[in-house]
N, C-alpha and C positions, 0 to 999 in steps of 0.2 A: 160416313158409313159406320155401321155398328162395330164396336170394339170386339175383338175376337179372343184376345188373351190379356192377361193382366200381370202385373209384377207379383212374383211369388216370394214368400219369406225365405231369408237366408238365416238359419238359426244355428247357434253353437250347441252341440249336443255333448253334455258331460258324459253320458253313458257310452256314446260312440267313441268319444275321445279316450275314455278309459280302456275300451276294447282295442283301439288302434295304437295306443301309446303315443299319440300326438293330438294336437287340437284339431278337431273335425267340425267343419261347418256343412250343414245339409241344405242344399237348394231344393225346396220342396215343390217340384213340378207336379207331384201327384195331386195337388189341390187346384190345378187348373179346372175349368169347367168340363173339359174332356177327360180329366183325370190323368193327363199325360202331356209331356212337353211338345208333342208334335203339332199342336195347334199354332205354335209360334211360326214355324217355317211354312207349314201347309196353309195356314191362314193368310200369310203374306203372299204366297204364290196365288191362291184363289182370288184374293182381292185384285192383284195385278191383272190376271187374265180377264176378269169380269170388267175391269176398267177399259180393257182393250176390246171388249165386245163379245166375250164368251157368253153363251146362253144356256150351256149345260156342262156340268163338271163330271168327269169320269176318273175314278181312282182305282188303283189296284192295291190290295192291302192284305196283310195277315190279320188285321183287325184295327189296331190303333190309328193308323193313317186314314183308314176308311171312316172311322168315327170323327176324326178331325175334319176331313173333307166334307162329310155330311153336315157336321155342325156349322162349318163356315158357309156352306151353301144355304142352309136354312136361315142363318142370320143375315146373309146377303141377298136372299130372295131368288136363288138360282137352283133349279133341280139338279140332283146328283144321282149318279149310278156308281156303285162300288162293286168291283169284281174281287171275290175272295177265293182262296183255294179250299179244297176239301178239309184241310187241316185246321181251318179256322173254326173254333168251337161255336156252337149254336148261340151261346150267351153273347158272344161278340157280334154275331150276325144280327141278333135281336136288338142289341145296343145301337147298331147302325140304323136299323129300321126305325127305331124310336126317334131318330133325327130326321125322319121323313125321306130317307133315301131308298132307292131300289137296290136290292142285293142280288147279284148273280154269282153262283158257285161254279167255278171252272178250274179243273186241274188239281194235281196232287199238292203242289207247293206254290209259293208266291210267284215264282218265275213264270209258271203256266198262266196264272191269273193275269199277270202283267201283259202277256202277249195278247190275251183276249181284250183287255182294257184298251190297248193301243188300237186294236181293230175297231172297237166301238167309237173311240175318240176321233176317228178319221172323218166322221160325219160333219157337215157344215155347222158352224156355231158351237161345236163341242171342243173342249180343251182337256188334255190329259194331265192329271195331277199325279206326278210320280211321288211315291212316298218318301224318297230320300235323295234322288240323284238329279238335282237342278240347282243352279246358283241362287235362285230366289228362295229356295228352301233353306240353304245354308245361311243366306243373309238374314232370314227370319230367326233362325236358331241362334245367331250371333247375339241377339238381344239378351240372352242369358248372361253373357259376359259383361255387357254394358250395365246391366242391373247389379251384378256382383261387384263391379268396380265401385259403383255408387254406394252400395250397401257396406262395403269395406272402407268407405271414405278414401278410396284410392290406394289402400294398402294392397300389396301384391300377395296373392295366395302362394303357398308352397308348392301346390300341385292341384290339378283338376282331374277328378276321376269320372269317367264316362263309360257307359255300356255302348258297345258297337254291334250294330246289325248290318245294315247296308252301308253305313258310314255317314248318313246325313247329319246326325248330331255331332259326331267327331269333326266333320268338316266345318260345321257352324261354330263350334267352340273354338277351333283354331282360327277361323276367320275373325272371330271376336277378339281373341288374344292378340292377333297381329294388329288389328285395328286400334287397340289401346296400348300398343307397344309393350305388351307382356310376352315378348318373343322367347324369353328364357324360362317361362313357366311350363314345366313338363305336363303332358297329358298322359294319364294312365288309362289305357284303352282296354276294357274288360270284355271278354267273350266267354261263352260256355263251349265245352267240347261238343262237337257235332253241329255247331253253328259258328265256326271260327274261321270264316273266309278271310278276314283281315290278317289274322296271325299267319294263316297259310301263305298269303301274299308276301308278308314280311319275310318269312322263312325262304320262300322260293325266289324272291327278288323280282317278282312279276305277279300280275293278277292270276288267281287260281279259282277255278269253279269247283265247288264241292260236289261230289256225286249225289248227295242227298243231305237233308237236314234231319239229324237224329236227336238233337237236344230237345228237352221239353220246353225250352225257352223259344217258342215258335216265333215270337215277335223279333227275335234276332235272326230269323231264318231267311236271309238272302244268300243264295249260293255263291254269289260273287260280290265283293265289295266294290264301291265306286273307284274309278280310276283316280279321281281327285284325292281320295283317302290315301291311296298308295303313294301318289306324288307328294303328299304332305309329309311323308316320312323322311323326305330329303330336305324339307324346309323347316321343320319344327321338332323339338324333342318329344317323341312319343314312345311310351313303354307299352308294348303289346303283351297282354297277359291272358291266359286261358285258365278257367276254373271248371270244376265238374258241376254237373246239374245238382249234385248233393250239396256242394258249397253254396250255390245260388239259392236253393230252396232253404237251406239252413239260415242264410242271411235274411231271407224274407221272414222267416219264423222269428229270428232274434229281433229284427227291426219291429215286427208287430209287438213283441214283448216290451221293447224299450219305448216305442213311440206311439203304439196303438194305431198304426197305419198299415193297411194291407196293400202290398205291391206285388207285381208279378215277377216270375223268375228272370225275365230280361232285365228288370231293375235290380233284382238280386245279384246279377252278375257284377254290377258296379259296387253294390253294398258288400260283396264278398271281400273286397279290398280292405274293408273296415272290420268285418266280422271274422275273417280267417285269422287265426293267431299269428302275430308277428309279420303279417303280409308286407306292410310297407317297409318295416325295418329290414326284412329279408331282401327286398329289392335293392336297398342301399348296400347291404353287406355283400350281395352278389355282384355289385357294380352296375346293375341295370338302371339304378337311379343314383345320381351323384351323391357321394357321402357328404359333400359340402352343402347339399340342398337342405334348406331350412324347412322342415315339414310342419311348422306352425301354419295354421290357417289352410289346411288341406280341405278343398271343397269337393264334396261328392254330389253329383247331380242325381237326385232321387227322381228318376224319369217317370215313375208311376206305372200306369198301364191298367187295362181293363180285363185282361184275360186271367182273372184270379177270383177265387171265392174261398171262404173258409173250408168248404167241402173239398175243393181241389187241393188246397194247401195240405190238408190232413191226408188226402190220398197220396200225394207226392211224398210226404214224410214217411208214410207206411212203406211205399214202394222202394224208397231209397234207404230204408233202415234207420230213419231219424226218430222213430217213435216206437 
């Protein structure tokens, strides 16, 4: 069957390292065919259900997961329906349609769209492709760590920085770290204010459902993180961090300046750990990250994303007082 994702570059960035005060390696998932890491896990899940006899894929998505499902369906020769909320921009809807999928708009936020997609997927031969909450998804995302281990020739990273929305990428990264016996490598889990369901769960000691998604990083917009993500806080060193929309957009802007790559604010949440002054050092000084932790080879997952354009970036900069 057709290959759905490929190995992406892991590059040392002198500019990012200078900004962060330690050696930074960028895992460039923004160069996947779908412009985002999600094709790893979603592609893996789609392939499995098709092998089991599925004849129609149904996805719920804020945008990126729908693009990944549509891409996988087109490559594997199976029709796809993607349900998106009203908050999904038209540019994202059109990107899904370009992958030959049907798009249905339902509800205000992703949770509403997901309910509709589950209803549609109850038909015979249909399979529901959750954007982040399934073991097959996490298994597919774990391939990031297997690649990183190979690219580092087995050297252990000092930390891995990831953006957290529903938790699928976080779960996959930790799945991979545990599989290669990197159980002591901390994961720095980044969210934006107003899309911080993981941080809320960590603080409350149980899953928390946000009343609404108010961040501009709509692709982080799951009102409740997966149960697995919360459970992993008891199994693996995770540092939960929340930054402002302003910090995320500023990171997107600086990343564009440094590397001539345009990524969306959901990715900017992870990049903010690099671009916010003294962020990683402050984590150590505050005791949230062990002071003995060697921060050489900090890996930042540049998760990419499609919900961005130069016009949108300039608008957000104006709105947030960055220009």
